C-alpha positions, 0 to 999 in steps of 0.5 A: 466520475461526472454522469454526463461524462461517463454516458458519453464515454459509454456512447463512444463504446468505452466500459466504465468499471473498476480496476478490480474488474479490469485486472479480473481479481477476486475479492480475496486479491483485492483485499490483499492489495487494499491491505498492502497499500494501507500498510505501505502508506503506514510504513511511510508516514510512520517512518516520517513520524519517527524522524527517520530517513529511508536509509536509517530505516534500512540500516535499522532492518539490514536492508537498502534504501531502495527496498524501503522505497519499494515497500513504501511504494507497494512494489509488488516484489516486497512481501506484507512480512517484510512491510510488518517487520519493519513496522515493529523494527521502528516500534509499532505495535499490533494494536496500531497496525489493527487500528490502521487496517480498521481505518 
């Protein structure tokens, strides 16, 4: 954010901070969310590189298209377990997952 804009907002009583501060997240919770977002984005991009639709992936993992959409958008009702199992079902490797988390 532009420093002058930040100063103007602070003068008007606004507090500038991060989502972690606003939500009172612990470091562990913040890391978990970051991992989930990375893997959700990776799921979407990997699915597309495999030329699969959400419906085709859903059939592959015995789920629904709407569930795949939720996985790809990091919906809180979706577990990391399901995202990772879906990636493995499409043929990704442990090394691919590790590399994705490191970037």
